[in-house]
N, C-alpha and C positions, 0 to 999 in steps of 0.2 A: 504494500500500500504506500508507505512513506518511501522516500528515495533511499537507495542503498548507500548513497554518499553520506547520509546522516549517520548511519551505523559505523562506517569507516572512520569518520571524524571523531565520534565518541570514543571508539577504541583507541585511536591515536592519542587523544588527550589523556585518557585513563592510563595509557602506557607511560607517558611523560610524568604524570603525577606519581605513579608507582615507582619509577626510576629514582626520582628525587627523594621520596620518602624512604626507600630501601637503603639509600646511602646516607641517611641521617641528616638530610637537608631540612632545615626549618625555614618557612617562608616569612619574610618580613611583611609589614603592613603594606608597603608599596607593591611588593610582588603579589600580594593577595588582591589588591585593587586592579593590577594588570590582568590577573586571571579571571576577574569577575565578568568582563565582557565575553570571554570564551565560554564561561558557564551559561551566560544568557543566550549565546548563539546555539549552544547544544540544546538547551531547553526549547528554544523557538523552533529549531529544526525538527526536533522530535514531535512537536505539536502541529507542524504544518501538514495539511492534507492537500497535496498538489492537485488532486482531481475532485475536490469538493467533499462534502460530508452528507450523511443521512442519519436519521434517528432510528434506534433499535432498542426496545425495552427500556426507554428512558435514558439511553446513552447515545452520545454523538460518536459515530464511527466514520473512518475515512472510506470513500468510495474506491472501487477498483478502476484501474485505467482502461482506456479503450483497448480491445484485444484480450481482455481478461474477464473472468466471472468470479462471483463471490463463493468461496468454499466454506469459510467460517466467519461469523460476526465477531467484532471486537468484544473484549470482556472487561479489561481493566484500564486500557488507554485507547484513544481513537485509532492508533496505527498498529494495534497488535492483532487485527483480524488477518485472515488468510485469503489471498487471491490466487487463482491459477489461470494460465493461458488457455485460450480457446483451442479445442481440438481441430484437426484438419477437417475442412468442410463446414465449419461454423465460424461466427464472428460476433463481435459487439463493437459498434462504431462510435459509441460515446462512453464517457465515464459512467459507471453504473454500480448497482448492488443486486443485479440479477443473479439467480442461482443457476443459470445455464446460459449458454451462448445461442444465438439465433442461427438456424440453418442457412447456408448460402443459397442465394437464388440460382435456379437452374435455367440455363438458356436453351435447353433441349426439350422444352415442353412440346407435346404433339400439336402439329398444325400451327405453331407460333411463328415459324420461319425466322428464328433468332440464332445468333452465334455469339461467342464470347468476345467482348472487346477488351475487358480487363479482368484478370483472374481474381477470385475471392482471396482476401488475406484475413488474418486474425482480427484486424481493425477496420475492414472495409468489405462491403458486399460485392458480389460479382456485378460487373457492368455488361449489359447485353446490347447488341446492335442488330439491325436487320441484315439478313443475308443479301448477297448480290441480286439485283433485279427485284427487290422488294422495298416497300416503304411503310412508314408508320404515320398515321394521321393524328396521333396524340400530341397535344401541345403542352404536355406537362414535363417532357424530357425523360419520362420513365415509361418506356413502351413495353407492353406485354404481348401484343400481337402485331405482326407485319403482314401486309397484303402484297400479292404479286403486282408488279407494275403493268399497266395497260400496254398492249402491243398495238401500234397504230397501222400496221400492215402497209397498204399502198398509199394511204392518204398523207403520210409524212408526219414528223414530230414537230410540234410548235414549241413545247417546253419539255426537256428531258426529265425522266424520273429521278428524284433525289431521295435520300433516306427519310425525308419528312413530307414529301408530296408526290402524287401520282403523275404519270405522263399526261401532257396535254397534247391532243392530236390536232392537226390542221383541219380546217373546214373542207369538206369535199368540194372540188371544183365543179362548176356548172350545175350546182344544185338548183332545182326549180322550186323555190319557196312558195310561189303562188299555187302551183299544182298541189303541193302538200297541204296548204291551208284549205284549198277547195275540197280535197278529199276528206279532211277532218270534218269540215262543216257538213258535207253530205252524210257522213256517217252519223253525226249528231242528230241531224234531221230525221234519219231513219229510226234511230233509237227513240227519239221523242214520239214519233208516230206510233211505234210499237207499244211504248209505255202507256200512251193514252188509250189505245185499243185494249190493252190488258186491264186497265182500271175499269173501263166500261163493261168488259166481259165479267169481271169480278162482281160488279154491282148487280148485273142481271142474275148471276148465279146466287148471290146473297138474297135477292128478292124471291127466287123460286124455292130456296131451301130454308127451313126453319133454323133459327140460331139457338145454340145451347144457352143455358142460364148464364148470366153475367158472372156469378160467383165461380162456377166451374171453369169458365173461360179465363178469368183472371188468374186463378190458381194454376191452370195449365200453362198459361203464358209465362208466369213467374218461374215455374218448374223448368220449362224449356230454356229460359234465360240463364238459370243457374247452371244447367248442364252444358250450355253452349261454350265451346272453347274460345279463349281470347285470341284475337288476331295479332300475333306478335310479328312485326316487320323484320325482314332479314336485312339488318343494317349493322354498321360498325357501332358498337356500344360505347367506344372510348369517348366521343364528344359529349355523351349524355351522362357520364359517370358522376360529375359534381351534383347534377339535379337528382339523380337516382339516390346518391348517398344522403342527400338532404331529406328525401322522402322516406328512406328506410329507417334512419336513426340507428344509434349504436347497438341497442339491445337486439333488434331483429337481424342486423348485420352479423352480430356475434353468433346468433343461433344458426344462420346460414353457413357461416364459416365452420362451425363445429360439425354440422351435418355432412360436409364434404371432407372432413378429416384434417383441417388445418390445426396445427399444434397450438397448445395453450401458450407456449413461449413466443410464437410468432404473433398471436393475438395480443399478448401483453406488450410486446415490443411496439405495436402500433400506438398503444396508449402512451408508452414511454417517449416515443419520438415526437408526439404532439400533446404535451401536457396541457390540461384545461381547455382543449379544443376538440369537442366530441365530433364535430363535423369533419375535421381533418382526420381524426382517428378512423371514422367510418369510411371515408374516401380511401385511405391507405389500405384498410382491410378489404374493401370492395375490389381494389385493383388486384390484390393477391387472389381473391376468389375468382375473378374473371380470368386471370392467368391460368388457373387450374382448369377452368371449364372450356377454354378455347373459343372457337368461332360460334359454338352453340350456346354461349353464355346468356344471350337475351331470353331465349325460350326456356332455358333451364331455370333462370332466375324467376321468371313469371310462374312456371310450374311449381317450383319449390315454395313460393309464397302462397299459392293456392293450397298446396298440401298442408301448410302450417295454419290454414284458416285466415290468411291475410289477403283475401281476394280484392278488397278495396284498394290496398296498396299495389297489388299486381295490376289492376286496371289503370291506376295513375301512372305506373311505370310504362305500361304500353302506350299511354297517351304521350309521355315524354319521348319515347322512341319514335313515335309517328311525327311529333313536332320537329324533331331533329333529322328526320329523313330527308336526304338531299332531293331537290327537284329533279324529275325525270328529264334526261337529256333528249333533245330532239334528234 
């Protein structure tokens, strides 16, 4: 916990004092005054906690340094606790008093299209990046899923694919915008005519056939609505994560994380990294959850919420995904 240099200095001063005393040397008042600052330095060095402190059973203890975890709490002085270095494959990036290290992030998640940019160390998590010809649309700098770059074939590239943006293709030459608009208008007219005809037909059928009682109809419709699956759009969930995290809240997000097997140490680390900010804690844990689920994370999130009896939240998340759905390209 405390620096090893403090221990070496204490031993050196003790040796000097022992040497003088063993040879019958008695200190004068001036010599005692000269030694007083040294004793003060020793005391101050022993009391310094370079990585901060924490409270345990009414005692103030020194925190472990980054790259370490707490093995034993202090007992008689702040710096007599025991820290050990993280094992291979684990890390702690901040001074802490955690009883275990966090597992390093894997860049080999299925369908994530990631590769290692910087290896994990005892004091730093793995940094991942997109594989070649893939990009990530996340604007947080912490990407969990990369998508294949669009191939423009014969129309040509307007803007090349980058690690953070997809390819932009050139507009096809000689495109007949007027013909396209005319075709769309024609289709809309046909659809409108068919819709009107269908409504009139339904009214005639309703007039001929007796209607069931309003009570049974209402109950039947409600039952059908409850059974009807939610229409989850197939979109990139990354841009919607902050809104989804705000809607979920920490308690429901923690339940979802535990259902897919995320370890308690990783969940606790999300709280430690963002103290007193439950929304950031929820967003951090949601990103880990999405990383595990891959491209199917939107539908899995909605289904798991329904299974937990949180259909109202599931419906709001579906609305968020629809609102962030990119406009269809012409």
